[in-house]
SEVEX-306561 format. One line per field, with one value per residue (C-alpha): residue in three letters; z, y, x. Coordinates in nm, 4 decimals. Example, Ala and Ser with C-alpha at 12.3 -4.5 7.8 and 13.67 -1.06 7.14 Angstrom:
<pts>
type: [ala,ser]
w: [0.7800,0.7140]
v: [-0.4500,-0.1060]
u: [1.2300,1.3670]
</pts>
This chain:
<pts>
type: [unk,unk,unk,unk,unk,unk,unk,unk,unk,unk,unk,unk,unk,unk,unk,unk,unk,unk,unk,unk,unk,unk,unk,unk,unk,unk,unk,unk,unk,unk,unk,unk,unk,unk,unk,unk,unk,unk,unk,unk,unk,unk,unk,unk,unk,unk,unk,unk,unk,unk,unk,unk,unk,unk,unk,unk,unk,unk,unk,unk,unk,unk,unk,unk,unk,unk,unk,unk,unk,unk,unk,unk,unk,unk,unk,unk,unk,unk,unk,unk,unk,unk,unk,unk,unk,unk,unk,unk,unk,unk,unk,unk,unk,unk,unk,unk,unk,unk,unk,unk,unk,unk,unk,unk,unk,unk,unk,unk,unk,unk,unk,unk,unk,unk,unk,unk,unk,unk,unk,unk,unk,unk,unk,unk,unk,unk,unk,unk,unk,unk,unk,unk,unk,unk,unk,unk,unk,unk,unk,unk,unk,unk,unk,unk,unk,unk,unk,unk,unk,unk,unk,unk,unk,unk,unk,unk,unk,unk,unk,unk,unk,unk,unk,unk,unk,unk,unk,unk,unk,unk,unk,unk,unk,unk,unk,unk,unk,unk,unk,unk,unk,unk,unk,unk,unk,unk,unk,unk,unk,unk,unk,unk,unk,unk,unk,unk,unk,unk,unk,unk,unk,unk,unk,unk,unk,unk,unk,unk,unk,unk,unk,unk,unk,unk,unk,unk,unk,unk,unk,unk,unk,unk,unk,unk,unk,unk,unk,unk,unk,unk,unk,unk,unk,unk,unk,unk,unk,unk,unk,unk,unk,unk,unk,unk,unk,unk,unk,unk,unk,unk,unk,unk,unk,unk,unk,unk,unk,unk,unk,unk,unk,unk,unk,unk,unk,unk,unk,unk,unk,unk,unk,unk,unk,unk,unk,unk,unk,unk,unk,unk,unk,unk,unk,unk,unk,unk,unk,unk,unk,unk,unk,unk,unk,unk,unk,unk,unk,unk,unk,unk,unk,unk,unk,unk,unk,unk,unk,unk,unk,unk,unk,unk,unk,unk,unk,unk,unk,unk,unk,unk,unk,unk,unk,unk,unk,unk,unk,unk,unk,unk,unk,unk,unk,unk,unk,unk,unk,unk,unk,unk,unk,unk,unk,unk,unk,unk,unk,unk,unk,unk,unk,unk,unk,unk,unk,unk,unk,unk,unk,unk,unk,unk,unk,unk,unk,unk,unk,unk,unk,unk,unk,unk,unk,unk,unk,unk,unk,unk,unk,unk,unk,unk,unk,unk,unk,unk,unk,unk,unk,unk,unk,unk,unk,unk,unk,unk,unk,unk,unk,unk,unk,unk,unk,unk,unk,unk,unk,unk]
w: [5.9991,5.8390,5.5360,5.4568,5.5000,5.2337,4.9888,5.0076,4.9604,4.6892,4.5049,4.5385,4.4317,4.1049,4.0563,4.0763,3.7796,3.5999,3.6001,3.2975,3.4022,3.3965,3.1420,3.1849,3.1342,2.9652,2.9675,2.6239,2.7358,2.4632,2.4175,2.0959,2.3150,1.9816,1.9247,2.2651,2.1221,1.8231,2.0361,2.2270,1.9616,1.9125,2.2636,2.2336,1.9573,2.1169,2.3981,2.1919,2.0085,2.3147,2.6017,2.6841,2.7473,2.6447,2.8540,2.7020,2.9008,2.7017,2.7935,2.7434,2.5134,2.3447,2.6098,2.9157,2.7921,2.7441,3.0493,3.2056,3.0087,3.0877,3.4462,3.4371,3.2913,3.5625,3.8256,3.6888,3.6365,3.2667,3.1260,2.9592,2.6417,2.5146,2.2017,2.0677,1.7758,1.5376,1.4434,1.6938,2.0094,1.9374,1.9392,2.2611,2.3932,2.3016,2.4466,2.8023,2.7924,2.9268,2.5550,2.4512,2.0973,1.8980,1.6031,1.6970,1.6528,1.3260,1.1498,1.2289,1.0819,0.7389,0.6986,0.7328,0.4603,0.5224,0.6176,0.3883,0.5622,0.4366,0.7251,0.9809,0.9036,1.0672,1.4039,1.3795,1.5905,1.4905,1.3151,1.6015,1.5751,1.8956,1.7748,1.5727,1.3655,1.5765,1.2217,0.9336,0.7754,0.4586,0.4966,0.1978,0.1359,0.1982,-0.0230,-0.0641,-0.3603,-0.4175,-0.4340,-0.6827,-0.8662,-0.8565,-0.9651,-1.2386,-1.0659,-1.1124,-0.8519,-0.9296,-1.0172,-1.0326,-0.8170,-1.0524,-1.0950,-0.6529,-0.6801,-0.9668,-0.7891,-0.4659,-0.6616,-0.8077,-0.4489,-0.2996,-0.6103,-0.5607,-0.1855,-0.0009,0.1820,0.0218,0.2870,0.6548,0.8927,1.2507,1.5315,1.7695,2.0435,1.9972,1.7696,1.4017,1.3190,1.1090,0.8853,0.6170,0.6875,0.6292,0.3070,0.1844,0.2427,0.0905,-0.2595,-0.3174,-0.1984,-0.1369,-0.1026,0.2226,0.3911,0.5377,0.5760,0.8242,1.0423,1.0641,1.1124,0.7953,0.6895,0.8576,0.9565,0.8451,0.5103,0.1809,0.1279,0.4345,0.3578,0.0284,0.2226,0.4144,0.1477,-0.0051,0.2980,0.3515,-0.0081,0.0456,0.3421,0.1964,-0.1051,0.1737,0.0972,0.4787,0.7568,1.0920,1.2568,1.6331,1.6106,1.8377,1.6291,1.3336,1.2645,1.2968,1.1154,0.7789,0.8325,0.8475,0.5198,0.6779,0.4166,0.0778,0.1417,0.4510,0.4730,0.7044,0.7624,0.6132,1.0042,0.9906,0.7083,1.0108,1.2423,0.9405,0.9251,1.3258,1.2641,0.9885,0.6533,0.4136,0.3257,-0.0411,-0.0084,0.0929,-0.2053,-0.1590,-0.3401,-0.2370,-0.2275,-0.5692,-0.6101,-0.7137,-0.9028,-1.1578,-0.8467,-0.8021,-0.6496,-0.2741,0.0010,0.3715,0.6171,0.9666,1.1557,1.4747,1.6811,1.9114,2.2066,2.5107,2.8002,2.8734,3.1763,2.8911,2.7052,2.9610,3.0436,2.8496,2.8195,2.6770,2.4030,2.3427,2.2685,2.0779,1.8897,1.8061,1.6918,1.4514,1.2957,0.9710,1.2313,1.4591,1.1464,1.0241,1.3678,1.3909,1.0274,1.0628,1.3884,1.2727,0.8929,0.9921,0.8272,0.9757,0.6548,0.6858,0.3273,0.4313,0.6153,0.4099,0.2971,0.5751,0.3679,0.0093,0.0734,0.1924,-0.1113,-0.3356,-0.1414,-0.2423,-0.5715,-0.6041,-0.4161,-0.6709,-1.0068,-0.9169,-0.7208,-0.4796,-0.2370,0.1428,0.3479,0.7193,0.9020,1.0477,1.4139,1.4032,1.2301,1.4203,1.7281,2.0286,2.2222,1.9405,1.8591,2.1563,2.1018,1.7267,1.6479,1.9154,1.6594,1.3305,1.5367,1.6362,1.2725,1.1814,1.4463,1.2499,0.9343,0.7940,0.6747,0.9544,1.1920,0.9875,1.0104,1.3817,1.3958,1.1241,1.3670,1.7000,1.5509,1.3658,1.7291,1.9001,1.6332,1.6025,2.0046,1.9901,1.7474,1.8392,2.1644,1.9610]
v: [-8.5385,-8.5919,-8.8082,-8.4907,-8.2748,-8.5007,-8.4900,-8.1265,-8.0840,-8.3188,-8.1424,-7.8045,-7.8991,-8.0652,-7.7111,-7.5073,-7.8085,-7.7307,-7.3379,-7.1663,-6.9769,-6.6286,-6.4653,-6.1914,-5.8240,-5.5786,-5.2502,-4.9876,-4.6248,-4.4061,-4.0871,-4.2169,-4.2660,-4.2783,-4.6021,-4.7687,-5.0137,-5.1346,-5.1713,-5.4243,-5.6396,-5.6694,-5.7338,-6.0342,-6.1738,-6.1295,-6.3061,-6.5779,-6.6206,-6.5751,-6.5801,-6.2351,-5.9880,-5.6101,-5.3579,-5.0482,-4.6998,-4.4111,-4.0371,-3.7389,-3.5652,-3.5126,-3.2648,-3.4379,-3.7538,-3.5960,-3.4725,-3.8181,-3.9457,-3.6914,-3.7071,-4.0933,-4.0697,-3.8044,-4.0151,-4.3035,-4.4777,-4.4820,-4.7263,-5.0604,-4.9682,-4.6826,-4.5039,-4.1407,-3.9385,-3.9608,-3.6828,-3.4072,-3.5008,-3.8414,-3.7719,-3.5818,-3.8876,-4.0930,-3.8621,-3.9277,-4.2491,-4.4425,-4.5923,-4.9610,-4.9914,-5.2023,-5.2975,-5.7021,-5.6427,-5.4756,-5.7305,-5.9783,-5.7487,-5.7101,-6.0218,-6.1794,-5.9335,-5.7818,-5.4120,-5.2271,-5.0204,-4.6863,-4.7799,-4.8194,-4.5099,-4.3326,-4.4694,-4.4430,-4.1679,-4.1888,-4.4883,-4.7074,-4.7687,-4.7277,-4.7795,-4.9868,-4.8399,-4.8211,-4.6631,-4.5943,-4.3166,-4.1281,-3.8131,-3.7957,-3.6496,-3.8581,-3.7883,-3.8221,-4.0739,-4.0260,-3.6466,-3.6800,-3.8978,-3.6709,-3.3434,-3.5812,-3.4744,-3.6508,-3.7037,-3.3935,-3.4496,-3.0680,-2.7960,-2.6081,-2.8980,-2.9483,-2.6169,-2.6634,-2.9260,-2.7436,-2.4723,-2.7125,-2.8454,-2.4972,-2.4330,-2.7322,-2.5982,-2.8404,-2.7415,-2.8650,-2.8910,-3.0703,-2.8371,-2.7880,-2.7044,-3.0076,-3.1684,-2.8765,-3.0080,-2.9811,-2.6397,-2.7829,-2.9990,-2.7207,-2.5354,-2.8514,-2.9228,-2.5861,-2.5046,-2.8647,-2.7875,-2.4391,-2.3864,-2.7351,-2.6206,-2.4360,-2.7136,-2.8524,-2.5400,-2.4094,-2.7165,-2.6739,-2.2836,-2.1948,-2.0585,-1.8004,-1.8148,-1.4854,-1.5164,-1.4656,-1.8549,-1.8531,-1.5119,-1.6910,-1.9911,-1.7510,-1.5490,-1.8775,-2.0159,-1.6941,-1.6881,-2.0529,-1.9614,-1.6234,-1.8289,-2.0631,-2.3626,-2.4621,-2.6175,-2.4579,-2.4663,-2.4973,-2.8496,-3.1405,-3.4162,-3.3921,-3.7713,-3.7299,-3.4414,-3.6097,-3.8762,-3.5694,-3.4721,-3.1195,-3.1471,-3.3155,-3.3674,-3.4288,-3.3883,-3.6036,-3.9240,-4.2326,-4.3497,-4.2097,-4.4207,-4.6724,-4.3809,-4.2404,-4.5538,-4.6216,-4.3000,-4.4037,-4.3320,-4.6634,-4.8143,-4.7955,-4.4191,-4.3063,-4.2289,-4.1073,-3.9072,-3.7381,-3.3678,-3.2359,-2.9888,-2.6488,-2.5991,-2.8358,-3.0111,-3.3782,-3.5707,-3.5758,-3.6971,-3.6338,-3.9451,-4.0011,-4.2645,-4.2933,-4.5469,-4.8206,-4.7665,-4.9681,-4.8532,-5.0387,-5.2066,-5.3541,-5.4972,-5.7095,-5.7986,-6.1323,-6.0477,-5.6869,-5.8268,-6.1043,-5.8443,-5.6192,-5.9356,-5.9941,-5.6334,-5.6360,-5.9702,-6.0214,-6.2071,-5.8802,-5.6243,-5.8184,-5.7854,-5.4363,-5.3702,-5.5343,-5.3580,-5.0101,-5.0140,-4.8695,-4.9747,-5.0497,-5.1269,-5.5070,-5.6298,-5.9565,-5.8611,-5.7719,-5.4297,-5.3407,-5.2028,-5.0504,-4.7355,-4.8509,-5.0305,-4.7529,-4.4786,-4.7541,-4.7929,-4.4255,-4.3568,-4.6521,-4.4913,-4.1538,-4.2010,-3.9752,-3.8304,-3.8741,-3.5963,-3.5851,-3.4609,-3.1056,-3.2085,-3.4692,-3.2568,-2.9127,-2.8973,-3.0276,-2.6849,-2.5356,-2.7661,-2.6512,-2.2886,-2.3037,-2.5269,-2.2622,-1.9646,-2.1751,-2.3026,-1.8900,-1.8236,-2.1125,-1.8950,-1.6091,-1.6771,-1.3164,-1.1902,-0.9150,-1.2343,-1.3798,-1.1447,-1.1459,-1.5156,-1.5036,-1.2527,-1.4474,-1.7560,-1.6078,-1.4749,-1.7879,-1.9582,-1.7212,-1.7359,-2.1551,-2.1263,-1.8338,-2.0968,-2.3870]
u: [-7.1939,-6.8759,-7.0122,-7.2463,-6.9207,-6.7112,-7.0110,-7.0722,-6.6901,-6.7043,-6.9787,-6.8348,-6.5287,-6.6965,-6.8863,-6.5830,-6.4248,-6.7521,-6.7319,-6.5583,-6.2373,-6.2767,-6.1156,-5.7906,-5.8866,-5.6939,-5.8310,-5.8322,-5.8611,-5.9928,-6.1520,-6.4038,-6.6948,-6.9056,-6.7168,-6.7997,-7.0633,-6.8261,-6.5179,-6.7478,-6.8453,-6.4071,-6.4134,-6.6436,-6.4642,-6.1226,-6.2384,-6.3441,-6.0440,-5.8135,-5.9190,-5.8313,-6.1290,-6.0713,-6.2735,-6.3227,-6.2686,-6.4237,-6.3481,-6.5725,-6.3862,-6.0118,-5.9061,-6.0209,-5.8788,-5.5284,-5.5168,-5.5902,-5.2791,-5.0666,-5.1627,-5.0905,-4.8038,-4.6547,-4.7677,-4.6001,-4.8969,-4.9590,-5.2242,-5.1059,-5.3061,-5.4524,-5.5230,-5.3469,-5.3257,-4.9724,-4.7818,-4.6116,-4.8760,-4.7245,-4.3736,-4.4332,-4.5672,-4.3255,-4.0558,-4.2169,-3.9973,-4.2958,-4.4222,-4.3049,-4.1408,-4.3189,-4.0658,-4.0639,-4.4519,-4.4362,-4.1634,-4.4252,-4.7008,-4.4808,-4.3670,-4.7304,-4.7963,-5.0983,-4.9502,-4.7424,-4.4054,-4.5861,-4.8346,-4.5363,-4.4157,-4.6913,-4.6151,-4.2544,-4.0640,-3.6602,-3.7033,-3.8828,-4.2075,-4.4333,-4.8078,-5.0064,-5.3234,-5.6315,-5.7660,-5.6048,-5.8526,-5.8688,-6.0944,-6.3296,-6.6673,-6.9596,-7.2726,-7.6247,-7.6576,-8.0299,-8.0177,-7.7057,-7.9334,-8.2023,-7.9982,-7.8384,-7.5294,-7.1969,-6.8799,-6.6909,-6.3135,-6.2683,-6.2760,-6.5153,-6.7215,-6.7683,-6.8583,-7.1376,-7.2548,-7.3071,-7.4850,-7.7226,-7.7539,-7.8550,-8.0648,-8.2819,-8.3528,-8.0960,-7.7485,-7.4675,-7.2294,-7.2939,-7.0195,-7.0453,-6.8223,-6.9451,-6.7033,-6.5133,-6.2462,-6.4232,-6.3119,-5.9840,-6.1545,-6.2413,-5.9415,-5.6847,-5.8842,-5.8988,-5.5362,-5.4593,-5.6418,-5.5908,-5.2439,-5.0905,-4.7064,-4.7878,-4.9571,-4.6646,-4.5095,-4.7771,-4.7336,-4.3409,-4.3429,-4.1965,-4.5769,-4.7642,-5.1307,-5.1741,-5.0016,-5.1241,-5.2251,-5.3874,-5.5776,-5.7114,-5.8493,-6.0499,-6.1719,-6.2402,-6.4372,-6.6062,-6.7583,-6.8743,-7.1000,-7.2199,-7.3581,-7.5361,-7.3388,-7.2906,-7.4983,-7.5776,-7.2139,-7.3978,-7.5329,-7.4223,-7.5754,-7.3377,-7.3949,-7.8013,-7.7478,-7.6259,-7.9070,-8.1529,-8.0313,-7.8925,-7.6253,-7.5994,-7.1892,-6.9867,-6.6113,-6.5269,-6.2945,-6.3994,-6.4443,-6.7627,-6.9454,-7.0740,-7.1484,-7.4027,-7.5348,-7.6259,-7.7493,-7.9724,-7.8782,-7.9096,-7.6148,-7.6842,-7.7609,-7.3751,-7.1238,-6.7996,-6.5131,-6.2239,-6.2044,-6.0877,-5.7630,-5.8226,-5.5264,-5.3028,-5.1365,-5.0880,-5.3809,-5.3480,-5.5733,-5.5458,-5.4887,-5.5175,-5.3598,-5.4892,-5.2297,-5.2742,-4.9929,-4.8909,-4.6640,-4.3369,-4.5166,-4.7892,-4.5572,-4.4131,-4.7761,-4.8654,-5.2314,-5.2051,-4.9897,-5.1897,-5.4543,-5.2501,-5.1610,-5.5421,-5.6201,-5.3841,-5.4753,-5.6838,-5.9363,-5.9308,-5.9214,-6.2004,-6.3862,-6.3655,-6.4372,-6.7694,-6.8678,-6.7599,-6.6495,-6.3250,-6.0235,-5.6572,-5.4612,-5.4424,-5.5047,-5.5121,-5.8567,-6.1645,-6.2558,-6.4519,-6.7097,-6.7774,-6.6375,-6.2998,-6.2785,-6.3832,-6.1306,-5.8792,-5.9412,-5.9616,-5.5843,-5.4609,-5.5840,-5.5178,-5.1660,-5.2936,-5.0137,-5.0781,-5.0683,-5.0956,-5.3906,-5.3948,-5.4843,-5.1554,-4.8952,-4.9627,-4.7732,-4.9527,-4.9312,-5.1072,-5.4125,-5.6588,-5.6341,-5.5796,-5.9125,-6.0921,-5.9890,-6.1393,-6.4712,-6.4961,-6.4602,-6.7398,-6.9562,-6.9535,-6.7928,-6.7053,-6.3864,-6.3961,-6.3940,-6.1344,-5.8835,-5.9171,-5.8505,-5.5656,-5.3999,-5.4618,-5.3467,-5.0373,-4.9406,-4.9637,-4.8461,-4.4967,-4.4800,-4.4219,-4.1788,-3.9568,-3.9105,-3.8058]
</pts>
């Protein structure tokens, strides 16, 4: 009996010795459920390269996610690693004192030569870096190349050319632009672009309180927007399947972050059928492009956790950037990695050729307290795109805007 027990014990010991070590897990919280499959691909690459398993935990929408993170911070249970937004809401997050500075990591990233100092600035508050790029996306127009070729259209380099293309597409029985209020946050997309293209001098002023939401510049934006709707340029704003809509041909041109390239391919658009251009100015102002720098941050406790920092270093490495790029088509600014797709490569080339000035996306630039209510008003306009509605929307937005700045 004792011999049998010794033999069983030896066998069990051998079995334990032969079983692979369990990977350490690091949770990544985010609100970007459409990237869950792609983040899981990066997790596989990270586990293979480092032994650290990244477990992604998505939330249904931005507002629910913000509430979760804010409640976590208030309770002293800030997640070790999670995504956020840059701009005013990033400053507010950092002011909690719960987010770890990452200057040391950025020194490594800059010294190794993959990242530029301008990328670091997007994730900096008062000279200290508190995040690394989850995405470094330019906002561009994805377009239906076969339709453009069929109609003999070229990528527009002026506003007049853009409008002429829209007229030709409409005359052919197609809808020029895809734009919806899907997920509740998209209302600002055309607003920010029209303001930048028509009145670039007012763009930053709108976000620092020096330009009003009922100013002549903003009224001009809404007049142009109303006119475009009246001409039938836009798709049904009520759709909740925007990526699939582009695949179905609901709009020939799709103004969106370049991060959407992989998602519309997933929806069924052949990669070779997608072209890209930066929306042209309606004035002779310098070339410009809107940039979204979504950050990945770690808490103060997370920075003390070896597994969390190992996962973060993998993310920003060329290997991590390649894994993320191959899975999702996203660019994070590491130029030692391969361009994740030809769309990113073309946008890089266009920006270099035109010396386009980068403008922070409205969502990040506007004070965090105003985001939700202002976007709700823009969505309201898209659902009833008349000048009467526009006047009501401008009045409400400026009332909210003035009340906020009066308290600052």
